[in-house]
N, C-alpha and C positions, 0 to 999 in steps of 0.2 A: 336249327341247322343252317352252317352257310349255303347260297344257294350259289354253285361256281355258274359262271358263264359257258353253255353251251355251246361249244364250235361245231363247225359241216366242214370236211376241208376235202376236197375233188382235186385227186390229181390220179390220173392213169398211171405213173412212172410208180412204181411198188418202192423202188429205190428212195423217192422222195416221200411216199406216202407213211411210213411205217414210223419212221427214225422220226419225223414230225410230229407225229399223233403221240409217240413218247414223250419227247419235250415238251409239249406243250400240257399234257397231263401233268408232267413234272412239278411244270407251272403254275399247275392251279385251276387248268381249265379242263374241262367235258368235251370230250373228243368223238365225234362218232366220223367214220372215212368211208368215202366213195369210188370206186376207182371209174364213174363216168357219170352222165347228165342225168342217165335214167334211176341209177339207182339215189343219186343226191334229191330227185324230185319228188322219189317213192316217201323220203327221209323226210323232208319239208314239208309233205302233206300228213305226218305220222309223228312228229316231234316239233317241240318249240324248241328254236334256234334262233341264237343271240348273235352271232355273227356267218358268214361265210368268205369261207379261203378257198379263189376256184382258179385254176390252172386255167389259161388260155387255150391252147393249143390240146386237144384229146379227140381219140375218135369218135367217130359217130356224131351227136349233138355237141357245139362245142363253147367252149367258156363262156364266149361272149354273146349266145344266143341264151344261154343259161341264168344270167347276168341279165337280159332283158326281160324273163320271165320273172324274174325273183325282185326284180324294182316296176313291174309292173301291177303285183302283188304286195307293195308296200315299201318302208322303210328301212330293211333289216339292213345293217353295214355289209358289205362287201370288200374283199380287199383281191385280187387279181395278183397271182403268178403268172408271169410273162418270162420267155428267152429275150436277148440282149435283141435279138434281130425283128423284133414282135413293135416294133414303136409304134407303126401304125397301130395297130389293134387294141395299144395302150391309149394311145387320143381315146379310142371310137368305144375302151370300154369306160373311159371316165367320163364321157361324152353322153353315154348312158346311165350313167349315176355313179360307179362305183366309187368308192371312199378314198382308195388310193391303190399302190400299186407295189410289188415287191422283184424284183429281178435276179433271174436263175444266173449264176449258184448265189444265195444269198446267207447270211448270219443269222440262223433262228433265234438269237438274242434278240438282233433286231426288226427280225418278227413280230416275238410278243413284246420289242416298245411299240409298235406302231398299233398291236392287237389292243393294248391298253389305252395309247393315246384314242382310238375313237371308239371303242365300248363305254368310256367315259364321256367322250361329245355327245354317243347317241343314247347315255346313260341304260344300257342294256342291262338286265341282268334283274334291275328293277321294274322295268317297264318291258313286257316283252309285243314283239306283233302281236295284230288284232286284227281276225279279219272286217273284210268293210260292214260297219253297223247292219245290225238286225234288229226291229224293234222284236219279233216273236219267231220261234221256232214251234211250227205245227206236227204234231206226230202219236198215231194211231188216237187216242180219246183224248188229249191233252194237248194245252195250250200253252209255251215256257215263254212270257212276258219279261224280257233282258232288262226292262226300267227299271224296275224292281223285284223283277226274281220271284217275280207270282207266279205258281205250275196251278193250272187250273181244269177242272176234271171234265168231262162231259155234263157233269150235275150242276156243274158252276161253282163247285166247291174248291174255294185254295188248297194248295198244301203248302203247308211251313217248309223250305227247306234251307239246309246249314249252311254257310260259305263251302264245304266242303262237296255237300250232296251237288249245290250249283255249279261248279268247277266238273266235277265230274260227268254232271249231266250233258253240258255244253261243250265237253271234249266227246262225247258220241253221239250228241245232235250233228256235230259240224264233220263227222266222216259218217254217218249212216252206213249201216251193211259193210264196213270196213273192220275187218280184226287188229284189235288193239290188244297186245301184248301188258303184262303187269309192269315192264319198264317205259313203255311207250305210256300208259296211261300217269305212274308216276310223275314224270316228266313233263308232259304236258300239265296234269295241277297241281304239283307240289315243286318243280322243277330240281328234282333231285334223282337219285338209281337205287333202286332196290339189292339189299342184301341178298342172301340165301332164304335167308327165314322170316323176309320181311312180306307180312298178310295184310297190309293194311290198305292194299287197294280189297282184295277179297273183303275186307268188313264193311270198307265203304259202298262193294256192291252191293251186300247182303241189306246195307241199311236202306240205300234208294231203290233195291225189288220192292222193301216193304212198301214203298209210297205208293208206287205205281204200277207195281203186276199186278192181274187180277188174280193169282195167285203164286204167290213169294216161292210157294215151295216148287212149284212147275213154273220158270218165267218162261215167259213166251215173246218179251222185249228186248231185256239184256239176256243175249245167250251167251253160258261158256264154251266156248271150243277149247276143247280136249288137246294139249298141249300146243294151243297158238295161246288163248288169251280171253279176252268178253267182245261180243258184239251186238252194234244196237240192228236187231233184224224189224226197222221199221223203216217206211219213206218219210221224209222231212221235207216240209215245206215251209220257206221263210218269208216274210212278211213284215 
């Protein structure tokens, strides 16, 4: 399955946000829309995002502050949406590390052309943003070594992990005690969306539980949150 670049669009104006979401989706992108910086931060924390398209002027936390936050975390591409009167903010945004800006009102086709150029340059979709290097995750009675994907129990015995096991476990370890939906887990582990009958994540959860749970039939580490998804109910230490 071809992985579509995942774009987070942040704009408080619904008259811009909704039609632009539709246009970008029709042009082959996966789009998550947010009306403010708070919602955007939640999405950034729970989903694998390839590019941020960000309005500068928003109520509450503005786009420049969110841009600064994103740039402190990594090199995710950022395009700013600005008004003609915001020249100083555009300059500040570029100095903060934004990759480009588009002045309102703008042509959606022009925006798509800029997205393609920046994603091609950044290689998004082939290599996602990663957290700062972590050599090991410690949780419950387990230690996961990220150098060689070795999962070791308290008895010192190493448990083999498949690629799917490792990606799923990392998604939980980077977000302990946070409820993750099936859609979010598919996005984080496979870069795709679920369909209504997709049970791939449920099957992967069952396999992982058999490897790490004291009693897979009554799981205490990876818990099911009815109507929500799954959650790792353990404290995690990085080393």
